[in-house]
Structure formats: C-alpha cells, structure tokens
C-alpha positions as a Python dict, from the first residue, in 0.01 Angstrom:
ca = {
    (1, 'M'): (0, 0, 0),
    (2, 'D'): (-179, 251, -129),
    (3, 'I'): (-472, 79, -257),
    (4, 'R'): (-535, 358, -526),
    (5, 'K'): (-186, 270, -699),
    (6, 'L'): (-343, -109, -768),
    (7, 'E'): (-618, 46, -910),
    (8, 'I'): (-421, 247, -1120),
    (9, 'F'): (-187, -34, -1275),
    (10, 'A'): (-522, -261, -1324),
    (11, 'A'): (-705, 7, -1535),
    (12, 'V'): (-367, 47, -1761),
    (13, 'A'): (-292, -314, -1721),
    (14, 'H'): (-631, -417, -1860),
    (15, 'L'): (-700, -105, -2120),
    (16, 'G'): (-339, -161, -2274),
    (17, 'S'): (-289, 232, -2283),
    (18, 'I'): (-197, 524, -2016),
    (19, 'T'): (-404, 724, -2215),
    (20, 'A'): (-742, 492, -2189),
    (21, 'A'): (-655, 420, -1833),
    (22, 'S'): (-662, 827, -1736),
    (23, 'R'): (-970, 868, -1934),
    (24, 'Q'): (-1169, 601, -1758),
    (25, 'L'): (-967, 712, -1404),
    (26, 'H'): (-1083, 1090, -1469),
    (27, 'M'): (-669, 1144, -1408),
    (28, 'A'): (-416, 1301, -1588),
    (29, 'Q'): (-200, 1097, -1783),
    (30, 'P'): (98, 1242, -1602),
    (31, 'A'): (-65, 1172, -1279),
    (32, 'V'): (-127, 794, -1416),
    (33, 'S'): (278, 739, -1509),
    (34, 'I'): (404, 883, -1189),
    (35, 'A'): (162, 626, -990),
    (36, 'I'): (264, 317, -1192),
    (37, 'Q'): (652, 457, -1128),
    (38, 'K'): (615, 472, -753),
    (39, 'L'): (461, 139, -743),
    (40, 'E'): (733, -13, -928),
    (41, 'H'): (977, 177, -731),
    (42, 'Q'): (800, 49, -390),
    (43, 'L'): (776, -331, -565),
    (44, 'G'): (1158, -288, -701),
    (45, 'C'): (1032, -447, -1027),
    (46, 'T'): (927, -288, -1358),
    (47, 'L'): (543, -384, -1413),
    (48, 'L'): (503, -257, -1784),
    (49, 'Y'): (654, -188, -2082),
    (50, 'R'): (555, -47, -2455),
    (51, 'D'): (562, -164, -2777),
    (52, 'R'): (385, -120, -3091),
    (53, 'K'): (75, -217, -2958),
    (54, 'G'): (48, -5, -2639),
    (55, 'V'): (148, -86, -2313),
    (56, 'R'): (248, -465, -2172),
    (57, 'L'): (263, -670, -1893),
    (58, 'T'): (610, -785, -1823),
    (59, 'G'): (662, -1148, -1603),
    (60, 'E'): (671, -931, -1257),
    (61, 'G'): (364, -741, -1369),
    (62, 'Q'): (145, -1074, -1457),
    (63, 'L'): (242, -1202, -1101),
    (64, 'A'): (163, -809, -987),
    (65, 'L'): (-146, -807, -1159),
    (66, 'A'): (-306, -1115, -1048),
    (67, 'Q'): (-258, -1014, -675),
    (68, 'A'): (-395, -673, -728),
    (69, 'E'): (-691, -778, -861),
    (70, 'R'): (-714, -1027, -541),
    (71, 'V'): (-696, -764, -306),
    (72, 'L'): (-903, -484, -467),
    (73, 'A'): (-1191, -758, -479),
    (74, 'E'): (-1156, -827, -114),
    (75, 'M'): (-1168, -438, -73),
    (76, 'G'): (-1471, -419, -267),
    (77, 'Q'): (-1657, -668, -59),
    (78, 'F'): (-1519, -475, 264),
    (79, 'N'): (-1607, -180, 163),
    (80, 'H'): (-1967, -348, 58),
    (81, 'L'): (-1982, -485, 393),
    (82, 'M'): (-1916, -182, 595),
    (83, 'S'): (-2145, 1, 428),
    (84, 'Q'): (-2412, -272, 490),
    (85, 'A'): (-2286, -264, 855),
    (86, 'K'): (-2365, 85, 862),
    (87, 'A'): (-2685, 61, 711),
    (88, 'L'): (-2773, -211, 959),
    (89, 'M'): (-2833, -448, 634),
    (90, 'T'): (-2560, -692, 820),
    (91, 'G'): (-2418, -738, 1146),
    (92, 'T'): (-2430, -936, 1457),
    (93, 'L'): (-2605, -810, 1805),
    (94, 'T'): (-2411, -1010, 2081),
    (95, 'L'): (-2522, -1029, 2445),
    (96, 'T'): (-2447, -1230, 2732),
    (97, 'C'): (-2713, -1248, 2984),
    (98, 'P'): (-2841, -1486, 3310),
    (99, 'A'): (-3028, -1842, 3157),
    (100, 'M'): (-3317, -1706, 3358),
    (101, 'L'): (-3377, -1412, 3174),
    (102, 'A'): (-3277, -1554, 2815),
    (103, 'N'): (-3546, -1794, 2867),
    (104, 'Y'): (-3817, -1565, 3016),
    (105, 'V'): (-3782, -1227, 2932),
    (106, 'L'): (-3527, -1157, 2656),
    (107, 'P'): (-3723, -1345, 2363),
    (108, 'E'): (-4014, -1036, 2415),
    (109, 'L'): (-3703, -775, 2390),
    (110, 'L'): (-3520, -958, 2098),
    (111, 'T'): (-3819, -1055, 1832),
    (112, 'P'): (-3928, -717, 1793),
    (113, 'F'): (-3581, -587, 1710),
    (114, 'L'): (-3490, -854, 1498),
    (115, 'A'): (-3818, -805, 1298),
    (116, 'A'): (-3718, -446, 1242),
    (117, 'H'): (-3354, -523, 1129),
    (118, 'P'): (-3406, -868, 898),
    (119, 'G'): (-3064, -817, 837),
    (120, 'L'): (-2948, -833, 1141),
    (121, 'T'): (-2837, -1174, 1353),
    (122, 'A'): (-2803, -1250, 1713),
    (123, 'S'): (-2564, -1425, 1932),
    (124, 'V'): (-2651, -1479, 2263),
    (125, 'Q'): (-2448, -1656, 2503),
    (126, 'Q'): (-2535, -1765, 2874),
    (127, 'A'): (-2306, -1652, 3218),
    (128, 'G'): (-2332, -1550, 3540),
    (129, 'T'): (-2402, -1180, 3630),
    (130, 'G'): (-2060, -1222, 3840),
    (131, 'A'): (-1894, -1331, 3552),
    (132, 'I'): (-2045, -1107, 3266),
    (133, 'A'): (-1953, -809, 3548),
    (134, 'E'): (-1597, -968, 3505),
    (135, 'G'): (-1631, -1017, 3099),
    (136, 'L'): (-1746, -696, 3087),
    (137, 'N'): (-1437, -514, 3288),
    (138, 'S'): (-1187, -725, 3065),
    (139, 'G'): (-1350, -645, 2750),
    (140, 'E'): (-1385, -1019, 2674),
    (141, 'I'): (-1810, -913, 2672),
    (142, 'E'): (-1942, -591, 2493),
    (143, 'L'): (-2302, -603, 2591),
    (144, 'G'): (-2432, -770, 2897),
    (145, 'V'): (-2672, -789, 3151),
    (146, 'I'): (-2609, -749, 3510),
    (147, 'S'): (-2787, -726, 3853),
    (148, 'G'): (-2775, -450, 4075),
    (149, 'P'): (-2642, -107, 4023),
    (150, 'P'): (-2407, -54, 3756),
    (151, 'T'): (-2033, 44, 3855),
    (152, 'P'): (-1905, 442, 3750),
    (153, 'E'): (-1705, 272, 3432),
    (154, 'W'): (-2037, 117, 3288),
    (155, 'D'): (-2345, 262, 3100),
    (156, 'S'): (-2677, 105, 3126),
    (157, 'L'): (-3012, 20, 3041),
    (158, 'T'): (-3229, -84, 3303),
    (159, 'L'): (-3435, -353, 3174),
    (160, 'L'): (-3668, -487, 3467),
    (161, 'H'): (-3757, -425, 3787),
    (162, 'T'): (-3912, -740, 3983),
    (163, 'D'): (-3894, -940, 4275),
    (164, 'M'): (-3719, -1318, 4370),
    (165, 'V'): (-3965, -1521, 4407),
    (166, 'L'): (-3998, -1864, 4566),
    (167, 'L'): (-4081, -2161, 4275),
    (168, 'V'): (-4252, -2456, 4428),
    (169, 'P'): (-4450, -2741, 4284),
    (170, 'E'): (-4828, -2693, 4217),
    (171, 'Q'): (-4916, -2966, 4449),
    (172, 'H'): (-4687, -2872, 4721),
    (173, 'P'): (-4837, -2704, 5081),
    (174, 'L'): (-4686, -2385, 4990),
    (175, 'A'): (-4809, -2350, 4672),
    (176, 'R'): (-5178, -2268, 4877),
    (177, 'Q'): (-5074, -1958, 5011),
    (178, 'S'): (-4962, -1632, 4847),
    (179, 'A'): (-4655, -1539, 5048),
    (180, 'V'): (-4447, -1730, 5304),
    (181, 'S'): (-4136, -1593, 5537),
    (182, 'V'): (-3793, -1698, 5472),
    (183, 'N'): (-3801, -1903, 5785),
    (184, 'A'): (-4012, -2168, 5581),
    (185, 'L'): (-3697, -2280, 5386),
    (186, 'H'): (-3534, -2419, 5719),
    (187, 'G'): (-3450, -2782, 5652),
    (188, 'Q'): (-3693, -2741, 5318),
    (189, 'A'): (-3503, -2932, 5045),
    (190, 'M'): (-3428, -2684, 4747),
    (191, 'V'): (-3226, -2718, 4366),
    (192, 'V'): (-3073, -2415, 4344),
    (193, 'Y'): (-2796, -2224, 4078),
    (194, 'Q'): (-2487, -2218, 4192),
    (195, 'R'): (-2283, -1977, 4399),
    (196, 'E'): (-2161, -1738, 4117),
    (197, 'Y'): (-2534, -1647, 4028),
    (198, 'H'): (-2669, -1343, 4202),
    (199, 'L'): (-3013, -1575, 4283),
    (200, 'R'): (-2792, -1791, 4496),
    (201, 'Q'): (-2638, -1514, 4632),
    (202, 'R'): (-2931, -1306, 4749),
    (203, 'L'): (-3073, -1640, 4875),
    (204, 'E'): (-2771, -1692, 5103),
    (205, 'R'): (-2766, -1359, 5238),
    (206, 'L'): (-3142, -1367, 5295),
    (207, 'C'): (-3121, -1682, 5456),
    (208, 'R'): (-2806, -1589, 5661),
    (209, 'S'): (-2957, -1280, 5811),
    (210, 'H'): (-3256, -1498, 5915),
    (211, 'Q'): (-3025, -1800, 6047),
    (212, 'V'): (-3219, -1996, 5817),
    (213, 'S'): (-3026, -2348, 5692),
    (214, 'P'): (-3205, -2482, 5396),
    (215, 'D'): (-3121, -2812, 5274),
    (216, 'I'): (-2925, -2796, 4929),
    (217, 'K'): (-3027, -3123, 4742),
    (218, 'L'): (-2911, -2971, 4401),
    (219, 'E'): (-2671, -2679, 4288),
    (220, 'T'): (-2644, -2631, 3923),
    (221, 'N'): (-2636, -2335, 3625),
    (222, 'F'): (-2880, -2580, 3395),
    (223, 'L'): (-3224, -2390, 3438),
    (224, 'P'): (-3411, -2610, 3311),
    (225, 'L'): (-3269, -2899, 3531),
    (226, 'I'): (-3403, -2671, 3809),
    (227, 'A'): (-3704, -2624, 3668),
    (228, 'R'): (-3801, -2976, 3620),
    (229, 'M'): (-3673, -3084, 3955),
    (230, 'V'): (-3872, -2831, 4125),
    (231, 'R'): (-4163, -2961, 3942),
    (232, 'E'): (-4093, -3337, 4016),
    (233, 'G'): (-4056, -3240, 4395),
    (234, 'V'): (-3712, -3291, 4421),
    (235, 'G'): (-3658, -2950, 4586),
    (236, 'L'): (-3794, -2589, 4616),
    (237, 'G'): (-3600, -2323, 4391),
    (238, 'V'): (-3595, -1909, 4382),
    (239, 'G'): (-3620, -1730, 4059),
    (240, 'L'): (-3784, -1437, 3861),
    (241, 'A'): (-4145, -1393, 3895),
    (242, 'S'): (-4196, -1425, 3531),
    (243, 'M'): (-4006, -1770, 3562),
    (244, 'A'): (-4298, -1930, 3754),
    (245, 'T'): (-4556, -1769, 3506),
    (246, 'Q'): (-4409, -1966, 3197),
    (247, 'E'): (-4358, -2292, 3374),
    (248, 'P'): (-4622, -2528, 3397),
    (249, 'G'): (-4664, -2746, 3725),
    (250, 'I'): (-4471, -2466, 3910),
    (251, 'K'): (-4645, -2154, 4109),
    (252, 'G'): (-4456, -1867, 4220),
    (253, 'V'): (-4475, -1805, 4606),
    (254, 'S'): (-4359, -1447, 4723),
    (255, 'L'): (-4152, -1391, 5011),
    (256, 'L'): (-4326, -1150, 5293),
    (257, 'E'): (-3915, -1000, 5346),
    (258, 'E'): (-3808, -777, 5044),
    (259, 'T'): (-3644, -923, 4743),
    (260, 'P'): (-3639, -659, 4513),
    (261, 'F'): (-3420, -772, 4189),
    (262, 'S'): (-3317, -551, 3894),
    (263, 'L'): (-3172, -663, 3577),
    (264, 'S'): (-2989, -393, 3346),
    (265, 'L'): (-2823, -408, 3014),
    (266, 'A'): (-2463, -299, 3063),
    (267, 'W'): (-2162, -200, 2863),
    (268, 'L'): (-1822, -20, 2885),
    (269, 'S'): (-1845, 352, 2881),
    (270, 'R'): (-1509, 400, 2694),
    (271, 'R'): (-1576, 95, 2456),
    (272, 'P'): (-1736, 211, 2133),
    (273, 'L'): (-2030, -11, 2061),
    (274, 'S'): (-2100, -222, 1736),
    (275, 'R'): (-2368, -73, 1509),
    (276, 'A'): (-2567, -407, 1575),
    (277, 'N'): (-2530, -336, 1951),
    (278, 'Q'): (-2583, 23, 1934),
    (279, 'A'): (-2919, -26, 1764),
    (280, 'F'): (-3043, -273, 2015),
    (281, 'V'): (-2977, -34, 2282),
    (282, 'Q'): (-3154, 255, 2092),
    (283, 'H'): (-3420, 5, 2017),
    (284, 'L'): (-3483, -82, 2406),
    (285, 'S'): (-3447, 276, 2460),
    (286, 'Q'): (-3735, 401, 2226),
    (287, 'T'): (-3955, 75, 2348),
    (288, 'Q'): (-3938, 192, 2706),
    (289, 'A'): (-4000, 565, 2656),
    (290, 'S'): (-4310, 458, 2413),
    (291, 'A'): (-4428, 237, 2700),
}
C-alpha cells in the first residue's frame, strides 16, 4: 500500500477539509481527491463523506484512520532509525572471534572504536576459527576473525602476525628457558583447546611432524579454564604471545620450530556489511595506515 495515500487520507481526516489538506500537503485539490478515491477503491469501502460542516469519517474511515496513524508512526520511527544508522548514531557491530583474541587483543581494538562512535554498541560472539569460516560461507556470520590465508570468496584485513608459544607456570623448569624444542613436549602433561580450534590443530601438526606425543590431560573451549590449569601446574598449554604477557603466573616460552600465526578480519565479498561493521573495518584500516 502506498504510504503517501495514507498520509493524504490522515491529513484530510484531521483537517476535515480537502482544501485545507491540499494546502498543508502542497498538493492540488484534485490530486488529493484522486488519492482518496484510489485508497477507497483499493480498500473496497468508503472512508469519507461530506456534510454541511465539511468532510467526515465513515465507520470504516474511523477504523482506517486508527490503523493509518499507527503505520505512519512506525514508518516515521523506521525512517528516523535508518537515518541514525546511516549517520552511525545507532547500530550494532557484530563480530565472531576466537576466545583468545577476544580476551587479549580485541579490547584494544574495540575501545577506541566505541569511544569514537558512542551511539554504537557491540555484540561479540566466541567460536573457533574453523566454525567461523563455515559461518562466513553460510552467511550466518557477517564479520569474523579467521586464521591463515582467506579464501577467494572473502575480503579480509590482517589484524596481527604473532607466534604460537608454550604456556608454562612461572615455577616450571621450562620457564627459565627462552626457547625450547617441541621435543620437550613428548610425554608432557598438557591442557589444550578442543580439536576444532586452530591452535590445537597447529599443535597436533607440529607434534606429528616431530613424532612427539604429549599427554593431553584436559581439552576444552573455555580459555579461562586453560589459563587456570596452566597456572596451577596441571599441564602446559599453547597460545598467543599476548596471552602469556597478560596472564599472571604464566610465562610464554618460544618454540625453536617456526610457529608463525596470523589472524585476519574477514567477510564475504558478495555480502554488503552493515554500516556499523563497515565503520569498524574502516576504523581498523585507518588505524593500521597511521601506525
């Protein structure tokens, strides 16, 4: 239904005059009359009639006016929200990322962005990079953090290059070394992510290539549990270097074998980003360019 016809009908009903409504709407009187006739024809009932005092509502017209006013109010609210979203005065940044990045890297990325856009909010979900890749391809995730090179179907922005390090409690003998070989993990008790997580997959590939078999004591997708178990000496872990620097009681020990690790912000090339997500990507691009 044409919203403009509802606006014309509401104006005539409230003013009680086609002439007055035409002046208020800056329309010719015949155009107002034609719009009312078309609306009545579309609805299949008479909405207005004339008497000596002007234009009056029929019973159906009273019902139609109540509904029209609700529709026009909702349309006004819709237009207001869309204009605010366009101006980034409102909206939600939606992001899915691994827990380790959410805990140790994301805060320094999100804080200045939200400060620069006080009308925006953020919704951050946690998942492994494998699940994130699947979600991006299926369209369930609009903006996500992935590890490794992006596929041709994605656009991406690199967030960081780092190394996977061994996480050990400060009192552990390995904590006194600056770097160790993966061979030191043979038979070593470890607490690790579940298998769908990229860090776990990297660890397993590294161990297989050196015929090393660690003793997996715990596997979980709860990052705080891994940190707690490492700190209490239940087992060693693997993580980003930034985790070791921010977790008290834990030290990060480099592995002699090369373990480069990269994380990128990714989104489907064919899928338009929301205004809030687009602004976040632009903010990170500008931050990197000025660094």
